[in-house]
One Martini backbone bead per residue (centre of mass of N, CA, C, O) as a GRO file, in nm:
protein
   74
    1MET     BB    1  -7.307  18.197   5.428
    2TYR     BB    2  -7.398  18.456   5.267
    3PRO     BB    3  -7.352  18.740   5.078
    4ASN     BB    4  -7.668  18.763   5.088
    5PRO     BB    5  -7.969  18.782   5.119
    6ILE     BB    6  -8.221  18.503   5.130
    7ILE     BB    7  -8.476  18.323   4.951
    8LEU     BB    8  -8.660  18.045   5.097
    9PRO     BB    9  -8.813  17.762   5.096
   10LEU     BB   10  -9.035  17.565   5.327
   11ASP     BB   11  -9.192  17.420   5.090
   12ARG     BB   12  -9.279  17.228   4.818
   13GLU     BB   13  -9.498  17.437   4.697
   14GLY     BB   14  -9.414  17.746   4.748
   15THR     BB   15  -9.589  17.926   4.987
   16ILE     BB   16  -9.340  17.938   5.195
   17TYR     BB   17  -9.104  18.183   5.312
   18ALA     BB   18  -8.756  18.273   5.378
   19LEU     BB   19  -8.561  18.527   5.524
   20GLN     BB   20  -8.208  18.548   5.503
   21ASP     BB   21  -7.915  18.618   5.615
   22GLU     BB   22  -7.575  18.599   5.604
   23LEU     BB   23  -7.589  18.386   5.872
   24GLY     BB   24  -7.885  18.231   5.858
   25LYS     BB   25  -8.096  18.416   5.970
   26THR     BB   26  -8.424  18.477   6.033
   27ILE     BB   27  -8.624  18.755   5.945
   28GLY     BB   28  -8.863  18.620   5.771
   29THR     BB   29  -9.212  18.532   5.673
   30GLY     BB   30  -9.384  18.409   5.378
   31THR     BB   31  -9.437  18.510   5.101
   32ARG     BB   32  -9.268  18.601   4.830
   33GLU     BB   33  -9.360  18.897   4.839
   34VAL     BB   34  -9.292  18.962   5.126
   35CYS     BB   35  -8.986  18.897   5.108
   36GLU     BB   36  -8.923  19.098   4.879
   37LEU     BB   37  -9.015  19.354   5.031
   38LEU     BB   38  -8.823  19.326   5.267
   39LEU     BB   39  -8.562  19.331   5.100
   40HIS     BB   40  -8.609  19.604   4.983
   41VAL     BB   41  -8.612  19.759   5.248
   42ILE     BB   42  -8.332  19.683   5.342
   43ASN     BB   43  -8.175  19.794   5.092
   44ARG     BB   44  -8.278  20.082   5.104
   45GLN     BB   45  -8.174  20.149   5.390
   46ALA     BB   46  -7.858  20.095   5.314
   47VAL     BB   47  -7.849  20.358   5.099
   48GLU     BB   48  -7.955  20.560   5.283
   49ARG     BB   49  -7.947  20.850   5.420
   50PRO     BB   50  -8.040  21.006   5.710
   51GLU     BB   51  -8.143  21.265   5.578
   52ASP     BB   52  -8.343  21.130   5.381
   53VAL     BB   53  -8.507  20.976   5.583
   54LEU     BB   54  -8.610  21.236   5.746
   55ALA     BB   55  -8.735  21.378   5.499
   56ARG     BB   56  -8.940  21.139   5.433
   57ILE     BB   57  -9.094  21.144   5.694
   58GLU     BB   58  -9.187  21.432   5.695
   59ARG     BB   59  -9.339  21.423   5.434
   60GLU     BB   60  -9.535  21.189   5.516
   61ARG     BB   61  -9.666  21.346   5.756
   62SER     BB   62  -9.779  21.590   5.582
   63MET     BB   63  -9.945  21.388   5.434
   64PRO     BB   64 -10.230  21.274   5.319
   65HIS     BB   65 -10.414  20.960   5.388
   66GLN     BB   66 -10.618  20.827   5.140
   67ASN     BB   67 -10.490  20.510   5.089
   68VAL     BB   68 -10.572  20.376   5.355
   69ARG     BB   69 -10.564  20.044   5.497
   70SER     BB   70 -10.691  19.815   5.685
   71ALA     BB   71 -10.620  19.501   5.813
   72ILE     BB   72 -10.851  19.557   6.021
   73ALA     BB   73 -11.171  19.536   6.070
   74ILE     BB   74 -11.402  19.774   6.234
   0.00000   0.00000   0.00000
């Protein structure tokens, strides 16, 4: 349907968007920023080699996470 994934508005005000893949299937919904971030992650994963992904995961596991915030307050 589309040559690349596309972000489409779901309401007239443009507050809710949907990210659709090449076949027109909805991958995710949210604000424009959320859809752009998801699209960035999808594109980044498509160009990374598996060895690079594994190295990045190992590097992230070994780093202390000082800037982590919880989405739900406990």
